[in-house]
C-alpha positions in Angstrom: 14.9 -9.9 -2.7 16.2 -7.5 -0.1 19.4 -6.4 1.6 18.6 -7.4 5.2 20.9 -9.5 7.2 20.0 -13.1 8.0 19.2 -12.0 11.5 15.9 -10.7 10.3 14.7 -14.0 8.9 16.1 -16.2 11.7 13.9 -14.7 14.5 11.6 -12.4 12.8 13.1 -9.4 14.5 14.9 -6.5 12.8 18.7 -6.8 13.1 20.6 -4.7 15.6 23.1 -2.2 14.3 26.8 -2.8 14.7 28.4 -1.4 17.9 30.9 0.4 15.6 29.4 3.8 14.7 30.8 3.9 11.2 29.6 0.4 10.4 26.2 1.1 12.0 25.8 4.1 9.7 26.7 2.0 6.7 24.1 -0.6 7.8 21.6 2.2 8.2 22.4 3.4 4.7 21.8 -0.2 3.4 18.5 -0.3 5.3 17.4 3.0 3.7 18.5 1.8 0.3 16.5 -1.4 0.7 13.3 0.4 1.6 13.9 3.0 -1.1 14.1 0.3 -3.7 10.8 -1.1 -2.5 9.2 2.3 -2.6 10.4 3.0 -6.1 9.0 -0.4 -7.3 5.7 0.2 -5.4 5.3 3.7 -6.8 6.0 2.5 -10.3 3.4 -0.3 -9.8 0.9 2.3 -8.6 1.6 4.7 -11.4 1.2 1.8 -13.9 -2.0 0.5 -12.2 -0.2 -2.8 -11.7 -2.3 -4.2 -8.8 -0.7 -7.6 -8.8 2.8 -6.3 -8.3 1.6 -3.7 -5.7 -0.1 -6.4 -3.7 2.8 -8.9 -4.0 5.2 -6.4 -2.5 3.3 -5.6 0.7 4.9 -8.3 3.0 8.4 -7.3 1.8 7.5 -3.6 2.3 6.3 -4.3 5.8 9.4 -6.2 6.8 11.6 -3.4 5.3 9.6 -0.7 7.1 9.9 -2.5 10.4 13.6 -2.9 10.0 14.0 0.8 9.0 12.0 1.9 12.0 13.9 -0.2 14.4 17.3 0.9 13.1 16.3 4.6 13.1 15.3 4.2 16.8 18.7 2.6 17.5 20.5 5.5 15.7 18.5 8.0 17.8 19.3 6.2 21.0 23.0 6.4 20.1 23.0 9.9 18.7 25.8 11.2 20.9 28.0 8.2 19.8 27.0 8.8 16.1 28.0 12.4 16.2 31.6 11.2 16.7 31.6 9.3 13.5 33.3 10.4 10.3 31.6 13.7 9.1 31.6 12.6 5.5 29.7 9.4 6.4 27.3 11.4 8.6 26.6 13.8 5.7 26.1 10.9 3.3 23.6 9.3 5.6 21.8 12.6 6.1 21.6 13.0 2.3 20.2 9.5 1.9 17.6 10.2 4.6 16.6 13.4 2.9 16.3 11.7 -0.5 14.3 8.9 1.0 11.9 11.3 2.7 11.1 12.9 -0.7 10.6 9.5 -2.2 8.3 8.5 0.7 6.2 11.6 0.0 5.9 10.7 -3.6 4.9 7.1 -2.6 2.3 8.4 -0.2 0.8 10.6 -2.9 0.6 7.6 -5.3 -1.1 5.6 -2.5 -3.6 8.5 -2.0 -4.3 8.6 -5.7 -4.9 4.9 -5.8 -7.2 5.2 -2.8 -9.2 8.0 -4.5 -9.5 5.9 -7.7 -10.8 2.9 -5.8 -13.3 5.1 -3.9 -14.5 6.6 -7.2 -14.8 3.1 -8.7 -16.8 1.9 -5.7 -19.1 5.0 -5.9 -19.6 4.3 -9.7 -20.6 0.7 -9.0 -22.9 1.7 -6.2 -24.6 4.3 -8.3 -25.0 1.9 -11.2 -26.5 -0.7 -8.9 -28.8 1.8 -7.4 -29.9 3.1 -10.9 -30.5 -0.4 -12.1 -32.6 -1.2 -9.0 -34.6 1.9 -9.6 -35.2 0.9 -13.2 -36.4 -2.5 -12.0 -38.9 -0.9 -9.6 -40.2 1.9 -11.9 -43.3 1.6 -14.0 -44.4 3.6 -17.0 -47.7 3.8 -18.7 -48.5 3.9 -22.5 -51.1 6.1 -24.2 -53.9 3.6 -23.4 -53.1 3.6 -19.7 -51.5 0.1 -19.7 -48.2 -0.4 -17.9 -45.2 -0.9 -20.1 -42.8 -3.7 -19.2 -45.2 -4.9 -16.6 -45.2 -8.6 -17.7 -46.2 -10.8 -14.9 -43.3 -12.4 -13.3 -43.6 -15.8 -11.7 -42.9 -15.9 -8.1 -41.2 -19.0 -6.7 -41.7 -20.1 -3.2 -38.8 -22.5 -3.5 -41.1 -25.5 -3.2 -41.6 -28.0 -5.9 -45.2 -29.0 -6.7 -44.1 -32.5 -7.6 -42.6 -33.2 -4.2 
């Protein structure tokens, strides 16, 4: 399902990063990778108009996003300590973060596209309903002056005469 430690599921809180800076960076990379995987799947679902998959992923995405946010805050709080970590590891983490940022932008664009599609569908449905209501209320007359489609419609009061 995801790459989070069991600490996430035990108390519902995002896991704390390791006190060891190198290990903390590796944990952060795992966190980025877990959220990246979800974003890729979600973007594919959006591009494929797979609403069921998209909706089924939202709890998992929320959990991963909370974990990501918590761990980024932890990294920022320890930035002086993290600067002392292996430069290769720091560079790899920065590259992952940059790649993830680009993926997040593509995902946001896909979400906006879906939002626009849903809005257009809603507008189309409202317009069709309004047009149909207008047709039901409109009257037209034939050459003799009689109304077309003006059959008398029974009006029910909801009461039965046999009661």
